Backbone as a printed PyTorch tensor [residue, N CA C, xyz], in Angstrom:
tensor([[[ 16.0680,  18.1760,  -7.0280],
         [ 14.5590,  17.2470,  -7.1710],
         [ 13.3800,  17.5730,  -6.9700]],

        [[ 12.4910,  17.0490,  -7.8960],
         [ 10.8330,  17.5720,  -7.0080],
         [ 10.6560,  16.3650,  -5.9850]],

        [[  9.2880,  17.6710,  -5.5080],
         [  8.2990,  16.7270,  -4.2170],
         [  8.9440,  15.5150,  -3.8570]],

        [[  7.7720,  14.6470,  -5.1530],
         [  7.7110,  13.0690,  -5.3320],
         [  8.9510,  12.4260,  -5.3600]],

        [[  9.6890,  12.8820,  -6.4150],
         [ 11.4350,  12.0410,  -6.0560],
         [ 11.2840,  12.3330,  -4.0640]],

        [[ 12.0700,  13.5530,  -3.9620],
         [ 12.1790,  13.1650,  -2.6280],
         [ 11.3450,  12.3950,  -1.1610]],

        [[ 10.1790,  12.3080,  -1.8100],
         [  8.7430,  11.0650,  -0.8280],
         [  9.6610,  10.2770,  -1.2640]],

        [[  9.7870,  10.3600,  -2.1820],
         [ 10.4200,   8.3000,  -2.5050],
         [ 11.4870,   8.0610,  -1.8120]],

        [[ 12.2110,   8.7460,  -2.0410],
         [ 13.7100,   8.9550,  -1.2310],
         [ 13.3860,   8.2110,  -0.2480]],

        [[ 12.2030,   9.1410,   0.6000],
         [ 11.9620,   9.4240,   2.0580],
         [ 11.9530,   7.8140,   1.8310]],

        [[ 10.1730,   7.5310,   1.4790],
         [  9.6540,   6.4960,   1.7280],
         [ 10.8850,   5.3520,   1.5610]],

        [[ 12.0770,   5.2160,   0.9940],
         [ 12.4800,   4.4300,   0.4920],
         [ 14.2650,   4.2020,   1.4760]],

        [[ 13.8110,   4.8340,   2.3580],
         [ 14.9180,   5.1230,   3.0860],
         [ 13.9590,   4.5000,   4.4240]],

        [[ 13.2010,   5.0180,   4.8320],
         [ 12.6440,   4.2490,   5.8880],
         [ 12.0170,   3.1980,   5.6770]],

        [[ 11.6990,   2.5610,   3.8990],
         [ 12.1950,   1.0790,   4.2620],
         [ 13.2330,  -0.1570,   4.7060]],

        [[ 14.2140,   0.9250,   3.8940],
         [ 15.2780,  -0.2060,   4.2300],
         [ 15.1300,  -0.4000,   6.2190]],

        [[ 14.4410,   1.2460,   6.8880],
         [ 14.9770,   1.1370,   8.4470],
         [ 14.2970,  -0.0090,   8.7290]],

        [[ 12.6810,  -0.8060,   8.0010],
         [ 12.2550,  -0.7410,   8.6580],
         [ 12.3860,  -2.1960,   8.5910]],

        [[ 13.1480,  -2.4720,   7.4340],
         [ 13.9510,  -3.8150,   7.0870],
         [ 14.9670,  -4.5930,   8.0280]],

        [[ 15.8570,  -3.6290,   8.4820],
         [ 16.5800,  -3.7630,   9.0160],
         [ 16.0400,  -3.8520,  10.5350]],

        [[ 15.1420,  -3.1420,  10.9260],
         [ 14.9490,  -3.8720,  12.3300],
         [ 13.8110,  -5.2450,  11.9360]],

        [[ 13.3570,  -5.6510,  11.1440],
         [ 12.5360,  -6.5600,  11.0510],
         [ 14.1610,  -8.1720,  11.5180]],

        [[ 14.6210,  -7.6980,  10.1890],
         [ 16.3810,  -8.5630,  10.4940],
         [ 16.3100,  -8.6700,  12.3090]],

        [[ 16.8890,  -6.9660,  12.5620],
         [ 16.9850,  -6.9500,  14.1240],
         [ 15.9110,  -8.1330,  15.2530]],

        [[ 14.7820,  -7.9640,  14.7340],
         [ 13.4770,  -8.7630,  14.8460],
         [ 14.0940, -10.4800,  15.1990]],

        [[ 14.4460, -10.5700,  13.6510],
         [ 14.4120, -12.0900,  13.6840],
         [ 15.4570, -12.8500,  14.8710]],

        [[ 16.5790, -11.9630,  14.2790],
         [ 17.7870, -12.1000,  14.7670],
         [ 17.7080, -12.0760,  17.0740]],

        [[ 16.6410, -11.1500,  17.4850],
         [ 16.5360, -11.0860,  18.4490],
         [ 15.6060, -12.2890,  18.9470]],

        [[ 15.1610, -13.0400,  17.9970],
         [ 13.8330, -13.8230,  17.9520],
         [ 14.3820, -15.1280,  18.5580]],

        [[ 15.4180, -15.4230,  17.3510],
         [ 16.5140, -16.9320,  17.9440],
         [ 17.6540, -16.6490,  19.4760]],

        [[ 18.3370, -15.2670,  19.1920],
         [ 19.0540, -15.3720,  19.9980],
         [ 17.5970, -15.5940,  21.6180]],

        [[ 16.4460, -14.5450,  21.5590],
         [ 16.1460, -14.9880,  23.0960],
         [ 15.4180, -16.8680,  23.2590]],

        [[ 15.9380, -17.1520,  21.8470],
         [ 15.1260, -18.6120,  22.1980],
         [ 16.1090, -19.4540,  22.8720]],

        [[ 17.4830, -19.7140,  22.0420],
         [ 18.1810, -19.6470,  23.0400],
         [ 19.2840, -19.3490,  24.9350]],

        [[ 18.2320, -17.7660,  25.0600],
         [ 18.9060, -17.5070,  25.7450],
         [ 17.9780, -17.9280,  26.8390]],

        [[ 16.5080, -18.5550,  26.3270],
         [ 15.7050, -19.0810,  28.1130],
         [ 15.7720, -20.6520,  27.7450]],

        [[ 17.0860, -20.5550,  27.3240],
         [ 16.7920, -21.9590,  28.0270],
         [ 16.7810, -22.9280,  28.7560]],

        [[ 16.7330, -22.0230,  30.4280],
         [ 16.1950, -22.4270,  31.6490],
         [ 14.0610, -23.0870,  31.7560]],

        [[ 13.2290, -22.1430,  30.8820],
         [ 12.2480, -21.9370,  30.4160],
         [ 11.8550, -23.0310,  29.8990]],

        [[ 10.3980, -23.4980,  30.1430],
         [  9.9660, -24.1920,  29.1640],
         [  9.4150, -24.4920,  27.5070]],

        [[  9.7870, -24.9820,  26.9970],
         [  9.5580, -25.6790,  25.7830],
         [  8.5990, -24.6570,  25.0430]],

        [[  7.5940, -24.2060,  25.8690],
         [  6.2660, -23.5510,  25.3590],
         [  6.7930, -22.0120,  25.3080]],

        [[  7.4230, -21.9610,  26.3770],
         [  7.2450, -20.3040,  26.1110],
         [  8.3690, -20.1100,  25.4440]],

        [[  9.7530, -20.7580,  25.1250],
         [ 10.6840, -20.3820,  23.6850],
         [  9.6800, -20.4470,  22.6870]],

        [[  9.3410, -21.4520,  22.0150],
         [  8.4820, -21.2960,  21.3230],
         [  7.4560, -19.6380,  20.6080]],

        [[  6.7660, -19.4880,  22.0620],
         [  5.6670, -18.9380,  22.2320],
         [  6.8520, -17.3400,  22.0820]],

        [[  7.5840, -17.4570,  22.5780],
         [  8.0850, -15.8540,  22.4230],
         [  8.8540, -16.0600,  21.1700]],

        [[  8.5590, -16.9300,  20.9380],
         [  9.9130, -16.7980,  19.3960],
         [  8.6460, -16.5800,  18.3040]],

        [[  7.7350, -17.5540,  18.3280],
         [  6.4060, -17.2010,  17.8130],
         [  5.9440, -15.4420,  17.3130]],

        [[  5.4980, -15.1550,  18.6280],
         [  5.4380, -13.2740,  18.5610],
         [  5.9700, -12.5390,  18.0580]],

        [[  7.4640, -13.1990,  18.5700],
         [  8.5190, -11.9150,  17.7720],
         [  8.7830, -11.9970,  15.8420]],

        [[  8.3800, -13.3380,  15.4620],
         [  8.5490, -13.8190,  14.2320],
         [  7.8140, -13.1270,  13.9050]],

        [[  6.2300, -12.5550,  14.2570],
         [  5.3400, -12.0180,  14.1640],
         [  4.9770, -10.4620,  13.6840]],

        [[  5.8970, -10.5280,  14.6170],
         [  5.7540,  -8.9570,  14.8770],
         [  6.8500,  -8.5860,  13.7690]],

        [[  7.9760,  -9.1630,  13.2850],
         [  8.8190,  -9.1010,  12.1040],
         [  8.4000,  -9.2320,  10.5840]],

        [[  7.9740,  -9.7300,  10.6600],
         [  6.2680, -10.1720,   9.5530],
         [  6.2440,  -8.7290,   9.1500]],

        [[  5.5820,  -8.8660,  10.3230],
         [  4.7440,  -7.0070,  10.1020],
         [  5.0120,  -6.3070,   9.7920]],

        [[  5.9330,  -6.2900,  10.7940],
         [  6.9260,  -5.2940,   9.8590],
         [  7.3740,  -5.0020,   8.8870]],

        [[  7.8290,  -6.4730,   8.3220],
         [  8.0290,  -6.2320,   6.5930],
         [  7.2900,  -6.0380,   6.1710]],

        [[  6.3170,  -6.1990,   6.2050],
         [  4.9920,  -5.7470,   5.0730],
         [  4.6230,  -4.8560,   5.5360]],

        [[  5.1840,  -3.9160,   5.9870],
         [  5.2830,  -3.3730,   5.8380],
         [  5.6920,  -1.6830,   4.4500]],

        [[  6.3980,  -2.1180,   4.5750],
         [  7.4850,  -1.7710,   3.4810],
         [  7.2480,  -1.6820,   1.6550]],

        [[  7.5950,  -1.2400,   0.8700],
         [  7.7670,  -1.6520,  -0.2300],
         [  7.6440,  -3.0730,  -0.5020]],

        [[  8.5790,  -3.7310,  -0.6150],
         [  8.4000,  -5.1590,  -0.9100],
         [  7.9450,  -5.7010,  -0.6460]],

        [[  7.3850,  -5.7880,   1.2060],
         [  6.7960,  -6.5960,   1.9230],
         [  5.1970,  -5.9770,   1.3030]],

        [[  4.1270,  -4.6830,   0.3720],
         [  3.3150,  -4.7950,  -0.3270],
         [  3.5500,  -5.7850,  -1.6940]],

        [[  4.8400,  -5.8730,  -2.3090],
         [  4.7810,  -6.6680,  -3.3620],
         [  4.5560,  -7.8700,  -2.9010]],

        [[  5.3090,  -8.2140,  -1.5830],
         [  5.5870,  -9.8700,  -1.6550],
         [  3.6170,  -9.9970,  -0.8340]],

        [[  2.5730,  -9.5180,  -0.2350],
         [  1.8080,  -9.1260,  -0.3660],
         [  0.2100,  -9.5060,  -1.4240]],

        [[  1.3040,  -8.9840,  -1.8850],
         [ -0.0810,  -8.1990,  -2.9600],
         [  0.3540,  -9.9800,  -4.4320]],

        [[  0.9760, -10.4360,  -4.3700],
         [  1.8510, -11.8830,  -4.6750],
         [  0.6270, -12.3500,  -4.3500]],

        [[  1.0620, -12.7350,  -3.4250],
         [  0.0260, -14.4760,  -2.4040],
         [ -1.2200, -13.7320,  -2.5780]],

        [[ -1.5830, -12.4700,  -2.6360],
         [ -3.3170, -12.3750,  -2.7540],
         [ -3.8110, -12.5970,  -4.7400]],

        [[ -2.9270, -11.9180,  -4.9880],
         [ -3.0640, -12.8170,  -6.8410],
         [ -3.0300, -13.9290,  -6.9120]],

        [[ -2.0020, -14.7200,  -6.5280],
         [ -1.8230, -16.5050,  -6.4700],
         [ -3.5990, -16.8680,  -5.5460]],

        [[ -3.8480, -16.1500,  -4.6280],
         [ -5.1830, -16.9670,  -3.4960],
         [ -6.2280, -16.6510,  -4.4090]],

        [[ -6.1940, -15.3470,  -5.4850],
         [ -6.9980, -15.5530,  -6.6000],
         [ -7.0100, -16.5910,  -7.8010]],

        [[ -5.7080, -16.4490,  -7.7700],
         [ -5.5660, -17.6290,  -9.0770],
         [ -5.6230, -19.1500,  -9.1680]],

        [[ -5.6840, -19.2940,  -7.1670],
         [ -6.2870, -20.9350,  -6.7820],
         [ -7.6260, -21.0560,  -7.0570]],

        [[ -8.2350, -20.0800,  -6.4290],
         [ -9.6690, -19.6000,  -6.6060],
         [ -9.9200, -20.0510,  -7.9720]],

        [[-10.0640, -19.8940,  -8.9570],
         [ -9.9090, -20.6220, -10.2280],
         [ -9.6720, -21.9880, -11.0190]],

        [[ -9.1300, -22.8780,  -9.7820],
         [ -9.2010, -23.7180, -10.1680],
         [ -9.9940, -24.6640, -10.3410]],

        [[-10.6020, -25.5490, -11.5260],
         [-11.4390, -26.3180, -10.9660],
         [-10.8760, -27.6180, -10.6930]],

        [[-11.3300, -28.0650,  -9.3930],
         [-10.0900, -29.3370,  -8.5380],
         [-11.1100, -30.6420,  -8.9600]],

        [[-10.5460, -31.9650,  -9.2660],
         [-10.3470, -32.9430,  -9.6630],
         [-12.0970, -33.0210,  -8.3230]],

        [[-12.9940, -34.2950,  -8.9200],
         [-14.1720, -34.7650,  -7.6450],
         [-12.8850, -35.9960,  -6.3460]],

        [[-13.6790, -36.1400,  -5.9240],
         [-13.4640, -37.3010,  -5.3040],
         [-13.5120, -38.6290,  -6.4120]],

        [[-13.8850, -38.9550,  -6.6750],
         [-14.1580, -40.1930,  -7.9360],
         [-13.0320, -39.3000,  -9.2800]],

        [[-12.9900, -39.2150,  -9.1030],
         [-11.7190, -38.2600, -10.2570],
         [-10.0330, -38.9630,  -9.5530]],

        [[ -9.9820, -38.2090,  -8.0790],
         [ -8.8040, -38.6350,  -7.8990],
         [ -8.3110, -40.2630,  -7.5270]],

        [[ -9.2340, -40.9270,  -7.1290],
         [ -9.7940, -42.2300,  -6.0160],
         [ -8.4780, -42.8470,  -7.4780]],

        [[ -9.9300, -42.1920,  -9.2140],
         [ -9.2290, -43.4030, -10.4460],
         [ -7.7090, -42.9630, -10.8580]],

        [[ -7.6220, -41.7350, -10.8790],
         [ -6.3460, -41.2390, -11.1150],
         [ -5.4600, -42.4970, -10.3310]],

        [[ -5.4210, -42.0670,  -8.9250],
         [ -4.7720, -42.9320,  -8.5330],
         [ -4.4230, -43.6980,  -8.3720]],

        [[ -5.0080, -44.5640,  -8.2270],
         [ -5.0730, -46.2320,  -8.6340],
         [ -4.3880, -46.4150,  -9.9160]],

        [[ -4.8610, -45.6650, -10.8220],
         [ -4.0600, -45.7400, -12.2150],
         [ -2.6820, -45.4140, -11.7530]],

        [[ -2.1680, -44.7250, -11.1910],
         [ -0.7700, -44.5670, -10.6340],
         [ -0.2570, -45.8620, -10.3190]],

        [[ -1.0100, -46.2500,  -9.3710],
         [ -0.4190, -47.1000,  -8.6440],
         [ -0.5280, -48.7420,  -9.7170]],

        [[ -0.7400, -48.8930, -10.7670],
         [ -1.1440, -49.7660, -11.4300],
         [  1.0170, -49.5360, -12.6860]],

        [[  0.5580, -48.5740, -13.1320],
         [  1.7060, -47.5570, -14.1450],
         [  2.9890, -48.2740, -12.7390]],

        [[  2.8720, -47.8830, -11.8800],
         [  4.2120, -48.2690, -10.7820],
         [  4.4800, -49.7860, -10.6490]],

        [[  3.3390, -50.3950, -10.0560],
         [  3.5510, -51.3730, -10.1790],
         [  3.8150, -52.4750, -11.5340]],

        [[  3.8030, -51.9580, -12.3450],
         [  3.6150, -52.5150, -13.7890],
         [  5.5870, -52.5600, -14.5520]],

        [[  5.6100, -51.0930, -13.4730],
         [  7.0490, -50.6570, -14.1740],
         [  8.3760, -51.2460, -13.4300]],

        [[  7.7200, -51.4890, -11.8120],
         [  8.7310, -52.0740, -11.1590],
         [  8.8820, -54.0960, -11.4870]],

        [[  7.7830, -54.1290, -11.9450],
         [  7.5340, -55.5240, -12.0890],
         [  8.0830, -55.5050, -13.3090]],

        [[  8.8980, -54.9260, -14.3710],
         [  9.0640, -55.2660, -15.4890],
         [ 10.8730, -54.7950, -14.9070]],

        [[ 11.1230, -53.6240, -14.6030],
         [ 12.4940, -53.2450, -14.1940],
         [ 12.7450, -54.3390, -13.0460]],

        [[ 12.4210, -54.9670, -12.1230],
         [ 12.5110, -56.3420, -11.2080],
         [ 13.0450, -57.1560, -11.9440]],

        [[ 12.2230, -57.7260, -13.3120],
         [ 12.2650, -58.8330, -14.1430],
         [ 13.9350, -58.6130, -15.1570]],

        [[ 14.1160, -57.5120, -15.8750],
         [ 15.2380, -57.4100, -16.7450],
         [ 16.4270, -57.0370, -15.4660]],

        [[ 16.2620, -57.0600, -14.5680],
         [ 17.1500, -56.9000, -13.2810],
         [ 17.9040, -58.6710, -12.7350]],

        [[ 16.8610, -58.8350, -13.1510],
         [ 16.6940, -60.5880, -12.7260],
         [ 17.3030, -61.5630, -13.6730]],

        [[ 17.2860, -61.2600, -15.0760],
         [ 17.9060, -61.6470, -16.2310],
         [ 19.1960, -60.9300, -16.1600]],

        [[ 19.7870, -59.8140, -15.8990],
         [ 20.7510, -59.1570, -16.6790],
         [ 22.1010, -60.2070, -14.9050]],

        [[ 21.1590, -59.8620, -14.1820],
         [ 22.3430, -60.6180, -13.2480],
         [ 22.3940, -62.1910, -13.6910]],

        [[ 21.8750, -62.6050, -13.7930],
         [ 21.7680, -64.5170, -14.6100],
         [ 22.5150, -64.3960, -14.9620]],

        [[ 22.2470, -63.6000, -16.6620],
         [ 23.7680, -63.3280, -17.4380],
         [ 25.0730, -62.4580, -17.3810]],

        [[ 25.3180, -61.8350, -15.9580],
         [ 26.2020, -61.8020, -15.4660],
         [ 27.3300, -62.8450, -15.1780]],

        [[ 26.2780, -63.7390, -14.2930],
         [ 26.6550, -64.5350, -13.5070],
         [ 26.9570, -66.0560, -14.0310]],

        [[ 26.6160, -65.7390, -15.3560],
         [ 26.8140, -67.0360, -16.5990],
         [ 27.7720, -66.5970, -16.8120]],

        [[ 27.9390, -65.1270, -17.5360],
         [ 29.4310, -65.0080, -18.3710],
         [ 30.9140, -64.6940, -17.0380]],

        [[ 30.1750, -64.2290, -15.7270],
         [ 31.9800, -64.4150, -15.2850],
         [ 31.7690, -65.5040, -14.2810]],

        [[ 31.1960, -66.6780, -14.7920],
         [ 31.6380, -68.0750, -13.7610],
         [ 31.1600, -68.4950, -12.7500]],

        [[ 30.3560, -67.3130, -12.4250],
         [ 30.4050, -67.7230, -10.3890],
         [ 29.1080, -68.7060, -10.7230]],

        [[ 28.2600, -68.8470, -11.8950],
         [ 27.0340, -69.5000, -11.3530],
         [ 27.3560, -70.8920, -11.1780]],

        [[ 25.7700, -71.4820, -10.4650],
         [ 25.6940, -72.6290,  -9.5200],
         [ 25.6210, -73.6050, -10.3370]]])
């Protein structure tokens, strides 16, 4: 094996160790939340959040974690490129959607009512 592949193998095995540590931390955080049942809820939640934060920090230091971080970074860049609608455009679109939903619901209510009357008439249950 050459030096580069040996170093890559060491990095991958160390990544596995880090990921296992992160999973163990998460399991410990959940166990600690339930083991501290006699403590106030805010203490238990604080413990849970701190340990989950440490687990995420450890996981982000691995190869897969760096790829995930890169993905979210690229997604953030793409979101900044989006041209968001103005308030007026948003309100107008919302009103159009409400009108279409109202018209559709009234149409379906009318069709349902007609079918209900027809079914009662054909089954002899009409008054």
